[in-house]
C-alpha positions as a Markdown table, in Angstrom:
| # | Residue | x | y | z |
|---|---|---|---|---|
| 1 | Unk | 8.7 | -6.7 | 8.9 |
| 2 | Unk | 5.6 | -5.2 | 7.2 |
| 3 | Unk | 2.8 | -3.2 | 8.7 |
| 4 | Unk | -0.5 | -2.3 | 7.1 |
| 5 | Unk | -3.1 | 0.4 | 7.3 |
| 6 | Unk | -6.4 | 0.4 | 5.4 |
| 7 | Unk | -9.1 | 3.0 | 4.7 |
| 8 | Unk | -12.5 | 1.8 | 3.4 |
| 9 | Unk | -15.2 | 3.7 | 1.5 |
| 10 | Unk | -13.3 | 7.0 | 0.7 |
| 11 | Unk | -15.3 | 9.5 | -1.4 |
| 12 | Unk | -12.6 | 9.5 | -4.1 |
| 13 | Unk | -12.6 | 7.7 | -7.4 |
| 14 | Unk | -10.1 | 4.8 | -7.6 |
| 15 | Unk | -8.7 | 6.2 | -10.9 |
| 16 | Unk | -7.8 | 9.6 | -9.2 |
| 17 | Unk | -6.4 | 7.8 | -6.1 |
| 18 | Unk | -4.2 | 5.6 | -8.2 |
| 19 | Unk | -2.5 | 8.6 | -9.8 |
| 20 | Unk | -1.3 | 9.7 | -6.4 |
| 21 | Unk | -0.5 | 6.2 | -5.2 |
| 22 | Unk | 1.8 | 5.5 | -8.2 |
| 23 | Unk | 3.9 | 8.6 | -7.2 |
| 24 | Unk | 4.7 | 7.3 | -3.7 |
| 25 | Unk | 5.1 | 3.5 | -4.3 |
| 26 | Unk | 8.5 | 2.3 | -3.3 |
| 27 | Unk | 9.7 | 5.6 | -1.7 |
| 28 | Unk | 11.1 | 6.0 | 1.8 |
| 29 | Unk | 8.3 | 7.3 | 4.1 |
| 30 | Unk | 9.9 | 10.6 | 4.7 |
| 31 | Unk | 10.2 | 11.4 | 1.0 |
| 32 | Unk | 6.6 | 10.1 | 0.4 |
| 33 | Unk | 5.1 | 12.3 | 3.2 |
| 34 | Unk | 7.0 | 15.3 | 1.8 |
| 35 | Unk | 5.7 | 14.6 | -1.8 |
| 36 | Unk | 2.1 | 14.1 | -0.5 |
| 37 | Unk | 2.2 | 17.3 | 1.6 |
| 38 | Unk | 2.9 | 19.5 | -1.4 |
| 39 | Unk | 0.7 | 17.8 | -3.9 |
| 40 | Unk | -2.5 | 19.7 | -4.9 |
| 41 | Unk | -4.6 | 16.6 | -5.4 |
| 42 | Unk | -7.4 | 15.6 | -3.1 |
| 43 | Unk | -6.2 | 12.1 | -3.1 |
| 44 | Unk | -2.8 | 13.2 | -1.8 |
| 45 | Unk | -4.3 | 14.5 | 1.5 |
| 46 | Unk | -6.3 | 11.2 | 2.0 |
| 47 | Unk | -3.4 | 8.9 | 1.2 |
| 48 | Unk | -1.1 | 11.0 | 3.4 |
| 49 | Unk | -3.4 | 10.3 | 6.4 |
| 50 | Unk | -3.4 | 6.5 | 5.7 |
| 51 | Unk | 0.4 | 6.5 | 5.3 |
| 52 | Unk | 0.8 | 8.3 | 8.6 |
| 53 | Unk | -1.5 | 5.7 | 10.2 |
| 54 | Unk | 0.7 | 2.9 | 8.8 |
| 55 | Unk | 3.8 | 4.5 | 10.1 |
| 56 | Unk | 2.2 | 4.9 | 13.6 |
| 57 | Unk | 1.2 | 1.3 | 13.5 |
| 58 | Unk | 4.7 | 0.2 | 12.6 |
| 59 | Unk | 6.2 | 2.3 | 15.4 |
| 60 | Unk | 3.7 | 1.4 | 18.1 |
| 61 | Unk | 2.8 | -2.2 | 17.3 |
| 62 | Unk | 6.1 | -3.5 | 15.8 |
| 63 | Unk | 8.7 | -1.1 | 17.4 |
| 64 | Unk | 10.1 | -0.2 | 13.9 |
| 65 | Unk | 12.6 | 2.6 | 13.3 |
| 66 | Unk | 10.7 | 5.2 | 11.3 |
| 67 | Unk | 13.8 | 6.4 | 9.5 |
| 68 | Unk | 14.3 | 3.0 | 7.8 |
| 69 | Unk | 10.7 | 2.5 | 6.7 |
| 70 | Unk | 9.6 | 2.7 | 3.1 |
| 71 | Unk | 6.3 | 2.2 | 1.2 |
| 72 | Unk | 6.3 | -1.5 | 0.3 |
| 73 | Unk | 2.9 | -1.6 | -1.4 |
| 74 | Unk | 0.1 | 0.8 | -1.9 |
| 75 | Unk | -3.0 | 0.2 | -3.9 |
| 76 | Unk | -6.4 | 1.7 | -4.5 |
| 77 | Unk | -9.3 | -0.5 | -5.1 |
| 78 | Unk | -12.8 | 0.4 | -6.4 |
| 79 | Unk | -15.6 | 0.3 | -3.9 |
| 80 | Unk | -19.3 | 0.7 | -4.2 |
| 81 | Unk | -20.6 | 3.7 | -6.1 |
| 82 | Unk | -23.2 | 6.0 | -4.6 |
| 83 | Unk | -26.0 | 6.4 | -7.1 |
| 84 | Unk | -27.8 | 9.8 | -7.2 |
| 85 | Unk | -30.4 | 11.4 | -9.4 |
| 86 | Unk | -30.3 | 14.9 | -11.0 |
| 87 | Unk | -33.5 | 16.4 | -12.3 |
| 88 | Unk | -33.4 | 17.6 | -15.9 |
| 89 | Unk | -35.9 | 19.4 | -18.2 |
| 90 | Unk | -39.3 | 18.0 | -19.2 |
| 91 | Unk | -39.5 | 15.5 | -16.3 |
| 92 | Unk | -36.4 | 13.6 | -17.2 |
| 93 | Unk | -33.5 | 12.7 | -14.9 |
| 94 | Unk | -29.8 | 11.9 | -15.2 |
| 95 | Unk | -28.0 | 9.3 | -13.0 |
| 96 | Unk | -24.9 | 10.5 | -11.2 |
| 97 | Unk | -22.5 | 8.0 | -9.8 |
| 98 | Unk | -20.3 | 9.2 | -6.9 |
| 99 | Unk | -17.4 | 6.7 | -6.9 |
| 100 | Unk | -15.7 | 5.5 | -3.7 |
| 101 | Unk | -12.6 | 3.5 | -3.1 |
| 102 | Unk | -10.6 | 1.5 | -0.6 |
| 103 | Unk | -6.9 | 2.4 | 0.1 |
| 104 | Unk | -4.4 | -0.2 | 1.3 |
| 105 | Unk | -0.9 | 0.9 | 2.4 |
| 106 | Unk | 1.9 | -1.4 | 3.6 |
| 107 | Unk | 5.2 | 0.0 | 5.0 |
| 108 | Unk | 8.2 | -2.0 | 6.0 |
| 109 | Unk | 12.0 | -1.9 | 6.3 |
| 110 | Unk | 14.6 | -3.6 | 4.2 |
| 111 | Unk | 15.1 | -7.1 | 5.4 |
| 112 | Unk | 18.5 | -8.6 | 4.7 |
| 113 | Unk | 17.9 | -12.0 | 3.2 |
| 114 | Unk | 20.4 | -14.8 | 3.7 |
| 115 | Unk | 22.2 | -16.2 | 0.7 |
| 116 | Unk | 20.8 | -19.6 | -0.5 |
| 117 | Unk | 22.7 | -22.7 | 0.6 |
| 118 | Unk | 24.7 | -24.2 | -2.2 |
| 119 | Unk | 25.0 | -28.0 | -2.2 |
| 120 | Unk | 28.4 | -29.6 | -1.7 |
| 121 | Unk | 30.0 | -31.2 | -4.7 |
| 122 | Unk | 29.0 | -34.8 | -5.2 |
| 123 | Unk | 25.8 | -34.6 | -3.1 |
| 124 | Unk | 22.5 | -35.5 | -4.5 |
| 125 | Unk | 19.5 | -33.1 | -5.0 |
| 126 | Unk | 17.5 | -34.7 | -2.2 |
| 127 | Unk | 20.3 | -34.3 | 0.3 |
| 128 | Unk | 20.7 | -30.6 | -0.8 |
| 129 | Unk | 17.0 | -30.1 | -0.2 |
| 130 | Unk | 17.1 | -31.7 | 3.2 |
| 131 | Unk | 20.1 | -29.4 | 4.1 |
| 132 | Unk | 18.3 | -26.3 | 2.9 |
| 133 | Unk | 15.3 | -27.2 | 5.0 |
| 134 | Unk | 17.5 | -27.6 | 8.1 |
| 135 | Unk | 19.2 | -24.3 | 7.4 |
| 136 | Unk | 15.8 | -22.5 | 7.4 |
| 137 | Unk | 15.0 | -23.9 | 10.8 |
């Protein structure tokens, strides 16, 4: 079971957001929240809010146990840049780009996968495929 939370158009550069996202990827949510709470980076505060939202979504919508959740995927994508102008000497100007990003967080619990069905000795491949399809249903 996987649950997502997204945040669009954050005033944070994607490069700086990825530094924080790389630290929490794959961690249990309790450990990830603890790490984000004590990180001095601006991106940590923002990502912590998105992670808390994903946890709340999993608990409310899917009825998941919070203690078993972990950060499955987290990625930070570049969004549109705000283009600004700063006045300089002699009538010139410099362009300033204020970068924004989108943050996507997916949390989920460990799902136990069934072992693949091994074909019986002497059976053909097509029979084994048919048996595997029936086992999935």
